[in-house]
C-alpha positions as a printed Julia matrix, in Angstrom:
644×3 Matrix{Float64}:
  0.0     0.0      0.0
  1.61    3.36    -1.14
  1.35    6.21     1.44
  0.89    9.79     0.45
  2.52   12.5      2.52
  2.49   16.2      2.33
  6.05   17.52     1.68
  7.33   20.9      2.83
  7.1    23.65     0.2
 10.47   24.89    -1.23
  9.97   26.41    -4.69
  7.39   24.15    -6.17
  5.8    20.78    -5.72
  6.48   17.82    -7.95
  4.89   14.45    -8.08
  7.51   11.69    -8.59
  6.76    8.08    -9.29
  9.38    5.62    -8.12
  9.04    1.86    -7.95
  6.79    0.94    -5.03
  6.48    4.61    -4.0
  5.25    7.95    -5.18
  7.47   10.84    -3.99
  7.07   14.6     -4.23
 10.45   16.18    -5.32
 11.72   19.75    -5.08
 12.36   21.85    -8.26
 15.84   22.93    -7.14
 18.69   20.95    -5.79
 18.23   20.05    -2.19
 20.88   22.04    -0.33
 23.3    20.31     2.05
 21.67   16.98     1.36
 24.83   15.16     0.34
 23.34   14.27    -3.04
 25.92   14.26    -5.83
 27.03   12.48    -8.95
 30.11   12.52   -11.24
 30.46   12.02   -15.0
 33.1     9.73   -16.59
 34.1     9.21   -20.22
 33.3     5.63   -21.08
 36.25    5.15   -23.43
 38.98    6.61   -21.23
 37.41    6.23   -17.75
 38.33    9.88   -17.16
 36.06   12.23   -15.25
 34.85   15.02   -17.52
 33.47   18.46   -16.92
 32.24   18.91   -20.51
 30.43   16.55   -22.8
 31.05   15.79   -26.47
 28.47   15.18   -29.16
 28.47   11.5    -29.99
 30.8    10.52   -27.13
 29.31    8.26   -24.46
 29.63    9.06   -20.74
 28.63    7.24   -17.56
 26.88    8.86   -14.58
 28.08    7.67   -11.19
 26.5     8.57    -7.86
 28.97   10.38    -5.6
 26.82   10.83    -2.47
 28.6     8.13    -0.53
 25.29    6.59     0.52
 24.25    3.07    -0.08
 21.6     3.58    -2.73
 19.45    1.16    -4.52
 20.46    1.66    -8.23
 16.93    0.81    -9.2
 15.79    3.93    -7.37
 18.38    6.4     -8.75
 16.84    8.39   -11.6
 18.29   10.84   -14.15
 16.74   13.44   -16.41
 18.69   15.22   -19.27
 16.99   18.5    -20.04
 17.68   22.17   -20.71
 17.17   23.03   -16.99
 16.76   21.34   -13.62
 13.58   19.31   -13.26
 11.85   17.74   -10.3
  9.34   15.5    -11.98
  9.01   12.92   -14.7
 11.9    10.76   -13.48
 11.69    7.32   -14.99
 15.19    6.63   -16.46
 17.63    4.75   -14.24
 20.27    4.31   -17.01
 23.69    5.7    -16.12
 24.96    5.86   -19.74
 24.39    8.93   -21.88
 25.52   10.09   -25.37
 24.87   13.74   -26.29
 23.46   14.32   -29.76
 23.59   18.12   -30.1
 26.01   20.85   -29.14
 25.07   23.46   -26.56
 24.51   22.71   -22.9
 22.65   20.01   -20.98
 21.39   19.85   -17.37
 21.43   16.42   -15.8
 19.06   16.11   -12.82
 19.48   13.24   -10.31
 16.68   11.97    -8.09
 17.84    9.73    -5.24
 16.31    8.26    -2.1
 16.03   10.5      0.98
 17.76    8.96     4.02
 15.05   10.43     6.26
 12.12    8.12     6.66
  8.94    9.2      5.02
 10.78   12.08     3.24
 10.71   13.14    -0.36
 13.5    12.16    -2.83
 16.6    14.3     -3.11
 17.09   16.34    -6.3
 20.67   17.13    -7.44
 21.48   18.77   -10.83
 24.63   19.68   -12.82
 24.81   21.68   -16.05
 27.47   20.63   -18.64
 28.63   22.28   -21.85
 28.27   19.98   -24.9
 30.93   20.4    -27.6
 30.42   19.54   -31.3
 32.85   16.96   -32.73
 32.44   16.88   -36.52
 35.42   15.84   -38.69
 37.36   19.08   -39.28
 37.29   20.3    -42.87
 40.4    21.4    -44.75
 41.81   21.8    -48.27
 44.85   19.76   -49.25
 47.08   20.7    -52.21
 50.19   18.83   -53.35
 52.88   21.44   -53.97
 56.25   20.58   -55.43
 57.85   17.22   -54.72
 57.85   16.55   -50.95
 55.58   19.46   -50.01
 51.86   19.83   -49.32
 49.78   22.84   -48.37
 46.93   22.67   -45.87
 44.23   25.32   -45.48
 41.81   24.79   -42.58
 38.29   25.67   -43.65
 36.72   24.43   -40.41
 35.29   26.9    -37.81
 34.27   24.44   -35.1
 37.33   23.83   -32.96
 39.61   26.12   -31.01
 42.82   24.54   -32.21
 44.09   22.11   -34.85
 47.04   19.78   -35.26
 48.46   18.14   -38.39
 49.81   14.6    -38.54
 51.91   13.46   -41.52
 53.49   10.03   -41.66
 52.41    9.31   -38.1
 54.15   12.4    -36.71
 52.57   15.63   -35.51
 54.16   18.46   -37.48
 54.49   22.13   -36.74
 53.24   24.78   -36.94
 49.66   24.22   -35.91
 47.39   25.66   -38.59
 44.79   28.35   -38.16
 41.56   28.64   -40.12
 41.92   30.19   -43.57
 45.72   30.51   -43.25
 47.57   28.19   -45.7
 50.54   26.32   -44.23
 53.1    24.3    -46.2
 54.56   21.08   -44.73
 57.24   18.62   -45.72
 55.79   15.17   -46.4
 58.94   13.03   -46.0
 57.49   10.52   -48.43
 54.01   10.26   -46.85
 50.93   10.28   -49.07
 48.25   11.21   -46.52
 47.55   14.04   -44.08
 45.4    13.93   -40.92
 43.9    17.09   -39.4
 42.73   16.89   -35.79
 40.45   19.48   -34.19
 40.23   20.08   -30.4
 39.2    22.7    -27.8
 41.26   24.9    -25.52
 39.25   23.96   -22.36
 40.02   20.58   -20.77
 37.86   18.26   -22.75
 38.01   15.03   -24.63
 35.98   16.52   -27.47
 38.0    16.04   -30.66
 37.81   14.53   -34.14
 40.02   14.16   -37.2
 39.9    13.8    -40.95
 42.47   12.08   -43.19
 43.04   12.94   -46.84
 45.37   11.26   -49.3
 47.25   12.92   -52.15
 49.45   12.0    -55.1
 52.99   13.38   -54.73
 54.13   15.57   -57.62
 57.17   14.68   -59.71
 60.33   16.61   -59.09
 60.15   19.92   -60.95
 62.35   20.24   -64.03
 63.99   23.44   -65.17
 61.65   25.07   -67.72
 63.37   25.95   -70.97
 62.64   28.55   -73.62
 64.11   26.6    -76.51
 63.62   29.34   -79.08
 62.77   33.02   -79.01
 61.96   34.5    -82.42
 61.34   38.19   -82.99
 58.52   38.58   -85.51
 57.32   41.37   -87.76
 55.34   44.0    -85.9
 57.16   43.67   -82.59
 55.7    40.32   -81.57
 57.83   37.56   -80.09
 57.29   33.83   -80.55
 58.42   31.63   -77.66
 58.86   27.89   -78.12
 59.21   25.8    -74.98
 60.66   22.49   -74.0
 58.23   19.96   -72.47
 56.36   21.49   -69.52
 54.96   19.59   -66.53
 51.2    19.84   -66.28
 51.35   19.59   -62.47
 52.98   23.02   -62.23
 52.22   26.6    -63.18
 54.32   28.76   -65.51
 54.74   32.49   -65.97
 56.59   34.23   -68.79
 58.59   37.1    -67.31
 60.69   39.93   -68.71
 63.56   41.65   -66.95
 62.22   45.16   -66.29
 64.65   47.79   -65.01
 61.72   49.98   -63.99
 60.65   47.49   -61.35
 64.16   46.34   -60.53
 63.66   42.74   -61.59
 61.46   40.4    -63.54
 57.87   41.23   -64.33
 55.23   38.68   -65.4
 53.86   39.35   -68.89
 51.88   36.16   -69.52
 50.6    32.99   -67.9
 51.59   29.92   -69.92
 49.38   26.88   -70.29
 51.59   23.9    -69.33
 50.01   21.87   -72.13
 51.28   24.33   -74.77
 54.55   24.22   -76.67
 54.62   27.83   -77.86
 53.28   31.28   -77.1
 53.17   34.52   -79.09
 53.64   37.68   -77.04
 52.17   40.74   -78.74
 54.03   44.05   -78.45
 56.94   42.38   -76.73
 59.58   44.36   -74.88
 62.46   44.52   -77.41
 65.25   44.25   -76.76
 64.5    42.23   -73.68
 65.55   39.22   -71.63
 62.91   36.65   -70.76
 62.59   33.65   -68.53
 59.96   31.01   -67.8
 59.14   30.89   -64.08
 57.91   27.6    -62.65
 55.71   27.63   -59.58
 53.7    24.97   -57.82
 50.07   25.23   -56.74
 51.25   26.68   -53.44
 53.04   29.51   -55.26
 56.41   28.63   -53.79
 59.59   28.98   -55.82
 62.1    27.11   -53.67
 63.5    24.51   -53.92
 62.49   24.76   -57.58
 65.16   24.69   -60.33
 67.13   27.8    -61.23
 65.98   29.7    -64.3
 67.73   30.45   -67.59
 67.25   33.74   -69.38
 66.85   34.09   -73.14
 67.45   37.53   -74.62
 66.02   38.82   -77.88
 68.16   39.76   -80.89
 67.35   42.93   -82.84
 68.89   43.07   -86.34
 69.46   46.01   -88.69
 70.75   45.57   -92.28
 72.06   48.42   -94.42
 73.66   48.5    -97.86
 77.03   50.13   -98.43
 79.16   50.12  -101.6
 78.58   46.61  -103.01
 78.22   45.07   -99.55
 75.57   44.65   -96.89
 76.38   45.55   -93.28
 74.56   43.71   -90.5
 74.49   44.98   -86.91
 72.52   43.5    -84.05
 71.76   44.23   -80.41
 71.39   41.46   -77.85
 72.45   40.27   -74.43
 72.17   36.67   -75.56
 75.35   34.64   -75.26
 76.53   31.82   -77.53
 77.69   31.28   -81.08
 76.07   33.35   -83.83
 74.71   32.06   -87.14
 73.59   34.28   -90.01
 71.12   33.11   -92.63
 70.57   34.85   -95.94
 67.35   34.23   -97.84
 66.66   31.31   -95.51
 70.01   29.58   -96.18
 72.96   29.39   -93.75
 75.55   32.04   -94.62
 78.2    32.06   -91.9
 78.86   31.15   -88.25
 80.58   33.66   -85.97
 82.08   33.42   -82.48
 80.14   34.46   -79.39
 80.09   38.18   -78.71
 80.13   39.2    -82.4
 77.79   42.1    -83.09
 78.56   43.06   -86.73
 79.16   41.4    -90.1
 79.59   42.58   -93.71
 78.32   40.4    -96.54
 80.4    41.08   -99.66
 79.08   38.15  -101.7
 76.14   40.19  -102.96
 74.96   41.61  -106.27
 73.85   45.14  -106.86
 70.1    45.56  -107.2
 69.31   42.22  -105.55
 67.19   42.11  -102.39
 68.46   39.97   -99.51
 66.76   38.96   -96.27
 68.89   38.24   -93.21
 68.34   36.73   -89.8
 70.63   36.28   -86.8
 70.42   33.41   -84.31
 72.44   33.05   -81.11
 72.54   29.7    -79.31
 73.68   28.99   -75.75
 72.69   26.47   -73.1
 70.09   24.75   -75.26
 68.25   27.99   -76.05
 68.28   29.82   -79.38
 67.31   33.45   -79.89
 66.36   34.41   -83.44
 66.26   38.01   -84.6
 63.68   39.77   -86.68
 64.01   39.47   -90.47
 65.84   42.44   -91.99
 65.63   42.97   -95.76
 67.98   45.15   -97.78
 68.61   45.75  -101.48
 72.28   46.0   -102.36
 73.4    49.25  -103.97
 76.71   50.01  -105.69
 78.34   52.14  -108.36
 81.18   49.67  -108.89
 81.54   47.57  -112.04
 80.74   43.9   -111.37
 83.34   41.21  -111.94
 83.61   39.81  -115.46
 81.81   36.52  -116.09
 83.68   33.24  -116.41
 82.68   31.51  -119.65
 82.98   27.92  -120.87
 82.11   26.49  -124.32
 81.63   22.97  -125.63
 79.96   21.31  -128.63
 77.06   18.94  -128.06
 76.45   15.87  -130.27
 74.24   17.97  -132.57
 77.22   20.23  -133.33
 75.76   23.13  -131.38
 77.96   25.14  -129.03
 76.69   25.26  -125.46
 77.88   28.27  -123.47
 77.82   28.53  -119.67
 78.52   31.8   -117.85
 79.3    32.04  -114.14
 78.89   35.51  -112.68
 80.75   35.93  -109.39
 78.36   36.5   -106.45
 75.38   36.5   -108.81
 73.75   33.24  -109.76
 70.7    35.02  -111.16
 69.46   38.45  -112.16
 71.15   41.07  -114.28
 71.76   40.79  -118.03
 74.37   38.71  -119.88
 75.42   39.55  -123.42
 77.04   36.65  -125.3
 79.36   37.37  -128.26
 80.75   35.11  -131.0
 83.9    36.26  -132.73
 83.19   39.74  -131.38
 79.59   39.96  -132.65
 76.7    39.91  -130.17
 74.61   36.73  -130.22
 72.0    37.45  -127.56
 71.35   39.39  -124.36
 69.53   37.39  -121.72
 69.27   36.76  -117.98
 70.06   33.09  -118.54
 73.45   31.74  -117.49
 73.43   29.3   -120.42
 73.07   29.74  -124.19
 73.04   27.34  -127.13
 74.58   28.59  -130.42
 72.94   26.65  -133.24
 73.59   29.15  -136.06
 76.98   27.77  -137.04
 78.74   27.05  -140.31
 81.51   24.49  -139.89
 84.36   24.37  -140.07
 85.28   27.85  -138.91
 87.21   29.33  -136.0
 84.93   30.04  -133.06
 85.68   32.19  -130.01
 83.14   33.45  -127.48
 83.05   36.15  -124.8
 80.39   37.51  -122.44
 79.8    40.62  -120.39
 77.45   41.26  -117.48
 75.3    44.22  -116.49
 73.89   44.17  -112.95
 70.5    45.43  -111.82
 72.04   48.79  -110.91
 73.18   49.33  -114.51
 76.89   48.7   -113.77
 78.62   46.85  -116.62
 81.49   44.42  -116.31
 84.41   44.02  -118.67
 84.26   41.18  -121.19
 85.15   37.72  -120.02
 88.24   35.9   -121.2
 87.65   34.47  -124.69
 86.91   30.77  -124.86
 87.35   28.84  -128.12
 86.05   25.29  -128.39
 87.88   22.72  -130.5
 86.78   22.63  -134.16
 87.54   19.25  -135.75
 88.05   18.42  -139.46
 88.16   14.88  -140.86
 88.89   13.66  -144.42
 89.86   10.52  -146.29
 93.59   10.14  -146.82
 93.19    7.75  -149.78
 90.62    6.97  -152.45
 89.45    3.76  -150.79
 88.79    5.54  -147.48
 90.92    3.11  -145.56
 92.99    5.96  -144.11
 91.59    9.04  -142.34
 93.3    12.33  -141.59
 92.16   14.36  -138.52
 93.1    17.9   -137.51
 91.61   20.38  -135.07
 91.92   23.85  -133.67
 93.35   24.44  -130.22
 91.14   24.73  -127.2
 91.26   28.08  -125.47
 89.78   27.97  -122.0
 89.18   30.71  -119.44
 92.8    30.25  -118.35
 94.77   30.37  -121.62
 98.07   29.73  -119.87
 96.93   26.35  -118.54
 98.09   23.3   -120.58
 95.62   21.32  -122.67
 95.59   17.65  -123.65
 93.47   16.0   -126.32
 91.85   12.64  -126.87
 90.18   11.53  -130.12
 86.95    9.6   -129.61
 85.73    7.17  -132.26
 81.93    7.1   -132.28
 79.33    4.64  -133.45
 76.35    5.64  -135.57
 74.39    6.33  -132.35
 77.33    8.31  -130.89
 78.48    5.68  -128.42
 82.24    5.81  -127.85
 83.82    2.8   -129.56
 87.42    3.63  -128.72
 89.76    6.54  -128.07
 93.2     7.67  -129.18
 95.34    9.94  -127.01
 96.83   12.87  -128.92
 98.61   14.6   -126.03
 99.03   18.23  -126.97
 98.99   17.53  -130.76
 96.43   19.32  -132.9
 96.35   16.61  -135.61
 97.08   12.94  -136.11
 98.92   11.13  -138.9
 96.63    9.33  -141.28
 95.18    6.42  -139.33
 93.28    3.36  -140.36
 89.76    3.09  -139.08
 89.3     0.55  -136.3
 88.56   -3.0   -137.34
 85.12   -2.87  -135.84
 84.3    -0.1   -138.31
 85.11   -2.01  -141.5
 81.39   -2.28  -142.29
 80.6     1.3   -141.28
 80.43    3.55  -144.32
 80.4     6.85  -142.32
 83.19    7.25  -139.79
 82.47    9.56  -136.81
 85.04   11.35  -134.65
 85.06   13.78  -131.74
 87.87   15.44  -129.79
 87.8    15.68  -125.98
 89.94   18.54  -124.63
 90.96   18.72  -120.96
 92.66   21.64  -119.23
 92.75   25.31  -120.08
 91.3    26.19  -116.68
 88.17   24.08  -117.23
 86.71   22.0   -114.41
 85.32   19.47  -116.92
 86.24   18.48  -120.5
 85.22   20.51  -123.53
 84.23   18.67  -126.69
 84.64   19.43  -130.35
 82.05   19.08  -133.04
 81.41   15.61  -134.48
 83.31   15.26  -137.78
 82.47   12.52  -140.28
 84.15   10.81  -143.23
 81.77    9.14  -145.7
 83.29    6.35  -147.79
 81.85    5.53  -151.21
 79.54    2.56  -151.74
 81.29   -0.06  -153.94
 79.46   -2.7   -156.04
 81.08   -5.46  -158.18
 78.93   -7.36  -160.72
 80.63   -9.97  -163.02
 80.15   -9.55  -166.78
 79.2   -13.19  -167.29
 78.48  -16.47  -165.47
 77.93  -20.13  -166.56
 74.99  -21.79  -164.82
 75.89  -25.34  -166.1
 76.18  -27.08  -162.77
 79.92  -27.67  -162.86
 80.34  -25.82  -159.58
 82.31  -23.01  -161.14
 80.74  -19.61  -161.61
 77.25  -21.16  -161.6
 75.37  -18.14  -160.1
 75.3   -14.38  -160.28
 76.17  -12.87  -156.83
 76.8    -9.31  -155.66
 80.07   -8.25  -154.14
 81.21   -4.91  -152.7
 81.15   -2.87  -149.48
 78.59   -0.93  -147.51
 75.85   -2.77  -149.39
 72.77   -2.15  -147.3
 69.4    -0.62  -148.09
 69.66   -1.36  -151.82
 67.69   -2.86  -154.7
 69.3    -4.93  -157.57
 67.17   -5.8   -160.64
 68.0    -7.91  -163.78
 65.94   -7.33  -166.98
 65.86   -9.53  -170.13
 65.88   -8.35  -173.73
 62.08   -8.0   -173.64
 62.25   -5.58  -170.76
 60.88   -8.1   -168.28
 62.29   -8.3   -164.72
 63.81  -11.75  -164.25
 65.63  -11.33  -160.9
 65.48   -8.99  -157.86
 67.76   -8.87  -154.79
 67.79   -6.64  -151.67
 70.49   -8.52  -149.69
 73.88   -9.95  -150.56
 72.74  -13.46  -149.76
 70.37  -13.5   -152.72
 71.92  -15.05  -155.91
 70.59  -15.85  -159.46
 71.15  -19.16  -161.22
 69.87  -17.86  -164.58
 66.47  -19.53  -164.33
 63.27  -17.64  -164.94
 60.83  -19.47  -162.74
 61.3   -23.16  -163.68
 62.64  -22.43  -167.16
 66.24  -23.38  -167.81
 68.72  -20.53  -168.21
 68.62  -18.87  -171.61
 72.07  -17.75  -172.85
 72.38  -14.12  -173.81
 72.96  -10.6   -172.45
 70.86   -9.16  -169.58
 70.7    -5.6   -168.19
 71.02   -4.94  -164.43
 70.32   -1.84  -162.32
 71.51   -1.07  -158.73
 69.95    1.64  -156.5
 70.89    2.36  -152.87
 70.69    5.04  -150.14
 74.03    5.1   -148.34
 74.74    5.93  -144.66
 75.54    9.49  -145.61
 72.06    9.93  -147.11
 73.23    9.91  -150.73
 71.29    8.13  -153.5
 73.59    5.81  -155.5
 72.66    4.38  -158.95
 74.74    1.95  -161.05
 73.86   -0.18  -164.05
 75.43   -2.58  -166.56
 75.04   -5.92  -168.35
 75.76   -9.54  -167.52
 75.88  -12.45  -170.03
 74.77  -16.03  -169.45
 77.2   -18.41  -171.21
 76.77  -22.13  -171.97
């Protein structure tokens, strides 16, 4: 049976239900009652004065009285309470930050007295994982920026070691990783508390930074500059900088995309020295590689008397190369700042460029164009002459320092042949044999005229039969005169086939003719003999050839006056004999004017028969027609008699 008693009034009355009893409790802690409890962290067994969200604690009575745990009640509310006690659990896990009042209701040691109320208010701290940004800098470095605002203080652990300094919110700090690939940030509070939490992030270490290289700096028309780079690392950032005296150092003029290989800077500072600055995402420059400067080259070209003067301004070191019209002209030692090009022709425009190379970087100047001017006479041409196989003279003129342009006037035996820009000329208006000597003069684009070249006279060859049969040939020729008339000349006679292939040769030394010589054996069946003289020397780099001279030997035909087709084996057939018998027609006609035999080759013979009829004795007329190798039409005729 539960008894109801009237309790003394303190601040308010409360009705409390406890097992087997209903007790009225006070709304404030009962003073000097000895009621008390303490709070311990479950994980560490430490007593705590502040609670942490999500961290379990245990409530332990500290009154020193022997209490029945089943009659010790706790309430967790915003303020002290004196009613509604039903929970006897001593474990508690806060779920929200702020503060919490824990009220304890315990048995009163006085008989028939109300329960004792004891309350404590605790701060509750939030414990979320602290937030932060992690950036991999250069190799071995990371940067941490705390973005969290929850905790009072933060510590950083890398590779299992706490590193200094401790970061502050929104203040980036760079740390050495010592090979680690993860970072842990721990947040905590200044007041004694176990409230803390951490967050771990991993990262990919960056490769070691390589020295960025400007491989080529080219000054372009209009004051732009083209920069070409060596391979850049996409994990880093690059800035193109120019050395600016006004700021006392380098000034950034462009940000370079690390995926690019070139960049054009408009309105570049010229002359100027540039470098490519490498930075990591943390904007640190050490211990990054040292930088190499590349300085622009500014070129000016001016024309003087028959020469072009080049001057350039640069701080770039290294060997210097000059190109003219896109082709290499000359290489000069480092430090050279001027050059004169004398291998030029008046009136011709030239375009120059300077490049200086040092340390793997090349600086290329702007293009500078200049037209050469002069009032000086150009050098005389150097002329060579040689016959081709069609008996035309081919002339070649070399004009010093001028492979094209200007006007060349070619002369034969003092009379002008033609004026042309061409360095070659073919003279096909010749009458042979005659003495031939050629000269040439040059007029440049400025109107300056050279003197005439040294006369060159090709060999003119004559050939004739030395006997009536044409079995001996006499050759003679004029002397070669080359561009160097004092230089010795030797001669070689070439024997040619009908298609101008060289069959053999005969050395003549310095002789201008040969004794009568027999044609070579392999020419016994060749009616027209062909010869050519090869002359070497006279200041010529290659041989000069004479005209092709020919000797035509007469076609010879022998026809017997009679033959006896009686079958005795002696003189039974009519056959043709002679030399150079080719491309002919031989016809035999009887007394009635009828053709009885025809032959077009030597192998054809006539046995006197007309068809199947036996030979008829008597006189027959024959006619021979041929076109010889010299193109002459040959006609012969006569009679032949058939005898019994």
